C-alpha positions in Angstrom: -8.8 138.4 -58.4 -8.0 137.2 -61.5 -4.9 138.1 -64.0 -4.5 137.3 -67.6 -2.4 137.2 -70.4 -3.2 136.6 -74.0 -1.5 136.6 -77.3 -3.7 136.5 -80.1 -0.9 135.5 -82.4 0.0 132.3 -80.6 -3.4 131.4 -78.5 -1.2 131.4 -75.4 -3.0 132.2 -72.7 -1.8 132.6 -69.0 -3.9 133.3 -65.5 -2.9 133.9 -62.1 -5.9 133.7 -59.7 -5.9 135.2 -55.9 -8.8 135.3 -53.5 -11.3 133.5 -55.8 -14.0 131.9 -53.4 -15.7 129.9 -56.9 -12.2 128.9 -58.1 -12.4 125.2 -59.5 -11.7 123.3 -62.5 -14.4 120.9 -64.5 -12.3 119.5 -67.2 -15.3 117.4 -68.6 -17.3 120.4 -68.6 -14.2 122.5 -70.2 -12.7 120.3 -72.8 -11.3 123.4 -74.3 -9.5 124.4 -71.6 -5.9 122.7 -71.8 -4.1 124.5 -68.5 -1.3 123.2 -66.6 -1.5 124.4 -63.4 0.2 125.4 -60.1 -1.7 126.0 -57.1 -0.1 127.2 -53.9 -2.2 127.0 -49.8 -1.8 130.1 -48.8 -4.4 129.7 -45.8 -4.2 126.6 -43.0 -4.4 122.9 -44.5 -7.4 122.0 -46.6 -8.7 119.9 -48.7 -8.8 119.6 -52.6 -10.6 117.3 -54.6 -9.0 115.7 -57.1 -11.2 114.0 -59.6 -13.7 113.5 -56.9 -10.6 111.7 -54.2 -10.1 113.8 -51.4 -6.5 114.6 -50.3 -5.0 116.7 -47.9 -3.5 120.1 -49.0 -0.9 121.4 -46.4 -0.7 124.9 -45.9 2.4 127.0 -47.8 2.8 123.9 -49.9 2.4 123.6 -53.8 0.6 121.9 -55.9 0.6 120.8 -59.6 -2.5 119.8 -62.1 -3.2 118.3 -65.2 -5.2 119.9 -67.4 -7.5 117.1 -67.7 -7.7 116.6 -63.8 -11.6 118.3 -62.5 -10.4 119.8 -58.8 -12.0 122.1 -56.5 -10.8 123.3 -52.7 -12.3 122.9 -49.4 -10.9 126.9 -48.9 -10.6 128.7 -52.6 -10.4 131.7 -51.5 -6.9 130.8 -49.9 -5.7 129.3 -53.1 -3.0 131.1 -55.6 -3.4 129.0 -59.0 -1.1 129.9 -61.9 -2.6 128.2 -65.1 -1.3 128.0 -68.8 -1.1 126.4 -72.3 1.4 124.9 -73.8 0.9 127.8 -76.6 2.1 130.3 -73.9 4.7 128.3 -72.5 5.8 125.2 -75.0 6.9 127.8 -77.0 10.2 126.3 -75.2 9.8 123.2 -76.5 14.1 122.6 -76.4 13.8 123.6 -72.8 12.6 120.2 -71.3 13.9 120.4 -67.9 11.0 122.8 -67.2 8.7 122.9 -69.9 5.3 121.4 -69.9 6.7 117.4 -70.7 9.3 118.8 -67.2 9.2 116.8 -63.8 6.6 118.4 -62.3 3.9 117.2 -64.3 5.2 114.5 -66.0 7.8 113.7 -63.4 5.5 111.4 -60.9 1.9 110.1 -60.5 -0.2 111.1 -58.4 -0.7 114.2 -56.1 2.6 116.3 -55.9 3.1 118.5 -53.2 6.1 120.4 -52.9 7.0 122.3 -49.3 9.3 124.8 -49.7 11.4 125.8 -46.5 9.5 128.3 -44.2 12.6 130.7 -45.2 11.8 130.7 -48.7 8.3 131.3 -48.4 8.6 134.7 -48.2 10.8 134.8 -51.4 7.5 133.2 -53.4 5.5 136.2 -51.8 7.9 138.1 -53.6 7.9 136.4 -56.6 4.1 136.6 -56.6 3.9 140.3 -56.4 6.2 140.6 -59.2 4.2 137.9 -61.0 1.3 140.8 -60.0 2.8 144.1 -61.5 4.0 142.1 -64.6 0.2 141.7 -65.2 -0.2 145.6 -65.7 2.4 146.0 -68.0 0.8 146.6 -71.8 3.7 146.2 -73.8 5.5 144.3 -76.8 7.6 142.5 -74.4 5.0 141.4 -71.5 4.4 138.1 -72.5 8.1 137.4 -72.4 8.4 138.4 -69.2 6.0 136.4 -68.1 7.2 133.7 -69.3 10.7 134.5 -67.6 9.0 134.6 -64.3 6.7 131.4 -64.9 10.2 129.6 -66.1 11.8 130.9 -62.8 8.7 129.4 -60.5 8.6 126.0 -62.3 12.9 125.9 -62.0 11.9 127.0 -58.3 9.4 123.9 -57.7 11.1 121.0 -59.6 14.5 121.6 -57.7 12.6 121.4 -54.6 10.6 118.7 -55.8 13.4 116.4 -56.7 14.9 116.7 -53.6 11.5 115.7 -51.9 10.6 112.8 -54.4 13.2 110.9 -55.7 14.3 108.8 -53.4 17.6 107.4 -55.7 19.5 109.9 -57.9 18.8 108.9 -61.8 21.7 109.9 -64.2 20.0 112.5 -66.8 19.5 110.2 -69.5 17.8 107.8 -66.9 15.4 110.6 -65.7 15.3 111.6 -69.2 13.5 107.7 -70.2 11.2 107.6 -67.5 9.8 111.4 -67.9 9.5 110.3 -71.7 7.4 107.1 -70.8 5.0 109.0 -68.1 4.5 111.4 -71.6 3.7 108.7 -74.0 1.5 107.2 -71.4 -0.6 110.5 -70.9 -0.5 110.5 -74.8 -1.5 106.7 -75.7 -3.0 105.0 -73.0 -6.5 105.0 -74.6 -4.9 102.6 -77.7 -1.4 101.4 -75.9 -1.5 98.8 -72.9 1.9 96.9 -73.4 5.0 97.7 -72.2 6.5 96.5 -74.9 4.4 99.4 -76.9 6.1 101.6 -75.2 9.2 100.1 -75.3 9.2 100.1 -79.3 8.7 103.9 -79.2 11.8 104.6 -76.9 13.9 101.8 -78.7 14.4 100.4 -75.4 13.9 96.6 -74.3 10.5 96.3 -71.6 13.3 94.9 -69.2 15.4 98.3 -69.1 12.2 100.0 -68.4 11.2 97.9 -65.6 15.3 98.5 -64.1 14.6 102.1 -64.2 11.4 102.0 -62.5 12.7 100.0 -59.9 15.4 102.6 -59.0 12.6 105.5 -59.6 9.9 104.5 -57.5 7.9 101.5 -56.5 6.0 101.2 -59.5 6.5 99.1 -62.5 5.9 100.2 -66.4 2.8 98.3 -66.5 1.7 99.4 -63.5 1.7 103.1 -64.7 0.3 102.2 -67.8 -2.8 100.1 -65.7 -3.7 103.1 -63.7 -4.1 105.4 -65.8 -6.4 103.7 -68.3 -8.3 103.2 -64.9 -8.3 106.5 -63.5 -9.5 107.4 -67.5 -12.1 105.2 -67.1 -13.0 106.8 -63.4 -13.4 110.2 -64.5 -15.6 108.7 -67.2 -17.9 107.1 -65.4 -17.9 109.6 -62.8 -18.2 112.9 -64.9 -20.2 111.8 -67.9 -23.3 109.4 -69.0 -21.4 107.6 -70.9 -22.2 103.5 -70.4 -19.2 101.1 -69.6 -19.7 99.6 -72.7 -19.2 102.8 -74.6 -15.9 103.6 -72.1 -14.5 100.1 -72.5 -14.3 101.1 -76.6 -13.1 104.3 -76.4 -10.6 102.7 -73.8 -9.3 100.8 -76.5 -10.7 97.5 -75.3 -12.4 95.4 -78.2 -15.1 93.6 -75.6 -17.2 95.3 -72.8 -16.3 92.1 -70.7 -12.4 92.7 -70.8 -12.5 96.2 -69.2 -15.0 95.1 -66.5 -12.1 92.6 -65.6 -9.8 94.9 -66.4 -11.4 97.7 -63.9 -12.3 94.9 -61.1 -8.8 94.0 -61.0 -7.0 97.2 -60.9 -9.4 99.3 -58.9 -11.2 96.7 -56.8 -14.5 96.7 -57.7 -16.6 96.6 -61.1 -17.7 100.1 -63.1 -21.4 99.7 -62.5 -20.3 99.5 -58.5 -18.5 102.4 -58.9 -20.4 104.3 -60.6 -23.1 103.5 -58.2 -21.3 104.1 -55.0 -20.0 107.5 -56.5 -23.1 108.8 -56.6 -24.4 107.9 -53.2 
């Protein structure tokens, strides 16, 4: 079943979907659909396929999904998913901690699975029922009520996620710098390929960024940039008919050969090898 809210004045769109056996999203077939998503597995452990990579999705865990990811579930009827665009929620731009640029979507790399405690699951079930009730309330404050409920969900998951994913506590300013770096990479990776580029935008030195990431996780800023470029290369090879040369230019490489060498170094195989293996 799908519950939907539209705000014609702002273009805000918010969806809650449950028990849908056809639930999936292909970004390259629907590039105009720009929703961030929070999925909740209400059944047994199953596989979720994100950009053609299979990952185990444990029971009762939450998973955050980016607007440009293609995904499908082994048992979609067991998934509850909240999907919203920035016009619906990022109206609250000053609220960085839980806005669309917050921890759940730009504070980490890779699939983020969040596990609630067993005694907390019932609280999320109750919150889900409140969401459903509010979707049935058609009045001039419905949108604001739904935003408040979504914010509550995001805050609860942000608290859990930080406990589960941040090994070493960072100060507020340090953590904000990491998050802003991740967001800048997401917005500029097709043109800016060097750590110095992002250090300039953040008014920090590359060394400062490296020190922050050494406290935050085991990946360097350069690895974050390169892996994001390679991920987009894989997506374009998987889901479009663009040639490797066209992809190279789209991703900011002056020569296709430069992209091929880069891709093989990061992914472990050439673009042509990757494309051939993925379609077998």
